[in-house]
Residue, then its C-alpha position, 0 to 999 in steps of 0.5 A: m705531576s706535582i711533587q709533593p713536600a717531604l713530611a718532617v719526621v716528628e721525634p715522639a715525646p719522651d714518655v715521662e711516666a716510663l722514666i720516671e718509674r726506671f728511677r724509682g727501679c734504679k734501672a736508669r742509667i746515670g752520668i756524673v760529669g766532674l768527679g771532685y768533691v761534689g761528683l765523686p761521693l754522688l756517684r759512689a751514692a748512686v751506685e750504691k743504691g743500685f743505679p748503673a753509672l757513668g762518671f765524666d772527667v776531663d781529668r785522665n789521671k782521675v779516670d785512671i785511678l777510678n778504674a784501677g779502683g783507687s780514690y784521689i780524696r781522702h774521705i773516699e775510701p779506695e776500698s769502696i771504690a775497688r769493691l764497685r769496680r769488682e762488681e762492675r756497677f760503673s766506670a769512668t771515661d773522659d769520652f763526652r761521646r758516651l753521654a748519650e748512654v745515660d738517662a740522667i746527665i748531672l753536672c758537678v763542676p767548680t764555680p769559682l770567682t775571678r779575681q774581679r769577684e765576678p762569677d767565673l761560670t767557664y766551667v759550667v758553659r764548657t761542660t754544657e757545650s760538650i753535652a749538647p752535641h750528645l743530648r738525646p730526647g728523654q735525659l734529665v739534665v741537672l746542675e748541681s754547682t753552686t751559682y746565681p739565679g737564673t743561671t739553669r735557664e739563662i746560661m745552660r738552656p740556650i746552649l743545650e737547646t742548640s741540639g734542636l732539643r727544647s727543654g720541658r719537651d725533649f729533655f728534661r732540665a732541673y737544678s739541685p744544689e750540692r750540699e757536701d761537708p768534706g770530712n763530715d762523719r755524721f752527714g755524708t751524701r746520702d744523709i743530706p735532704k736535697v733542695v730539687g727545682g725544675d724547668g716545669d713539672p715533668a723536670m721536677r718529678l723525674a729529678c726527685a724520682f732519682y734523687d728520692q733513691v739516693v738521699a734521705r729526702t728531697v725538697p721541691v722548691s717552685s723552679t730552678d731560680a728557687a733552688e739556685a736561691v736556697k743555696l746562695t742563702e744557706n752560704i751567706f748565712r754563714s758568711v755573714n755570721i762569721a764575719l760577725v763573730n770575726e769582728l767581736k773578736v776584733v773588738f773583745e780582744a781591746m776590751g781584753i775580753d776572749v771571744w772563745e769564752i763568750i761563745e762558749a757561754a752564749k750557746t748554752k742558751p737553748f733557743g734564738y742563739m747559733p754559735f759560730y766561731p772565729g778563724p784566720g778567714l775563711g776557705g773552702h769552695c763554698i763560704p768565700i765565694d758563693p755570697f759574690y754570686l748573688t751580690w753580682k746578680a743583684r747589680e742587674f736590678d740596681l740594688a746593693t748587697r751591702f750585708i754580704e759585701l761588708a761581711g766578704e770585707i771583714n773576712t778578708a780582712m782577717p789574715r792581715h789581723v793574724i799577721s799584725k797579731l804575729i808581728s806585734a807578739l814577736s816583737e814584745r815578747s822576743s824583740r824579733a823583727i818578722k823579717g828574717a823569723r822562721v814561722l811555721v804555719v800549721g794546718i793549710a787545708y780549709k778546715k780541720n782533717v780533710d785534705d781540701m785547701r780550696e781558697s785556704p787562708a792559710l795561703k794568704i797567711m803564707e804569702l803576706l808572711e813572705e811578703r814582710g820577709a819572713i821564712v816561712a815552712y808549714h805542717d799538715p797531716f793531710l797535705t804533704e805537698i801544696p798542689s798548684t792553685r789559681e791564686h798561689r802558684e807560687f807555692a806548688g811543689r812546696r812540701s810539708t815540715a815534720l813536726t821534730r824536735e830539730a824542726l821546732a828547735e829552729i822556729d821563732a814561731a807556730l801560726i795554727c791556722t788549721d786545727h787538724d786532730a792529727v798534730d801534737y800539739a803538747a809538743l808544738v807548744e813545749a818546743c816553739p817559743l811562741v804559738v799563736d792560735t787562731r783556732n782556740v786549740c790550745a784552750r781546748l786541749g788544756l795546754a796552757r803557757d804564756t807562750i800561746l797567744k789567741a789570734 
């Protein structure tokens, strides 16, 4: 008697149309991986539109805060999280086995640079490796983290397919770059159109079906590579133009021309000009980092990204330019050397009115000041204590100095790095013998004294 070989069990193909309808009806369960400045707003937006959701994060402290109805991000009101938790519309967990419970897995993890200014995809790789064992047929997997063209195809797909499932057949892979702008009261998560690229038409349709319910408009593009390129283009545009205006600032200073006056006049032209503003350097999770993802990828094609690299050089040189202006002003106006001078850095967040200090140039400025022997303190109404950062762990735990009359009386110079609205600049100018203003906030407020220096 012959023995017949066992027939392989063939899983039925996922019903794409049924899943699309689940997304359109807000019935599909959404899993957001990474509950930071991108993931948490997306989680809230999805849940408020009616999707049941699970939030995933390796940081148990974040998980506990969210499950208790709190928030650790300033512009995400605790009351909104508490209400959604009371209604049992979402929960948070650090148990990645529960990924099998969701219909869509959205990755919102960091994509920093290494010290050599090359892409660091550690978070993307590790998170994808955590997803693969729990991947099941019919799931949509979307990356939102900024990265170079080809990442979801070259890095994520092979890892996910170690599950034995195939992209485009068993699960569906897409890319939709985050466009968060923390602290922007005009444009929140739901107001900003979402670019979407999929690995094939089913993935594109599924991703659009989800995001159509959450944001104002989806903008489909031809592929995941194209969607990845869109995000880089947006931030390279900003980086290059900020570098241009930073260079103009230095040139116009030498000519005795106020660059801020020039920008205000130039922006009255109703076409052909868009204002960008100089500053002490670049900060945030996008502009200082994203352009170098394309620079790195371009080398694979033996191409040089000269504009991008030049813009990076100009922008990273700005902290040293600011320090140079401060040193000269101390010497000329008070015959004071930088060594031993007491300097107050005002604002260490990377932009005004937020508690986010990722890549903030203020930290580099503090480092340069202390290297030169200055005694440095800082004031920031949104950051009462400096957290540990990748590049400046030496500042971790340092606390904000209150702007009391007694504290200001001991300061030799105040250096405005971030122009938070919640700072009493009039008191600062009144009390300090020298104020170096990198944001033009004193002029905007009509504070005119010879102790103010624009930098």
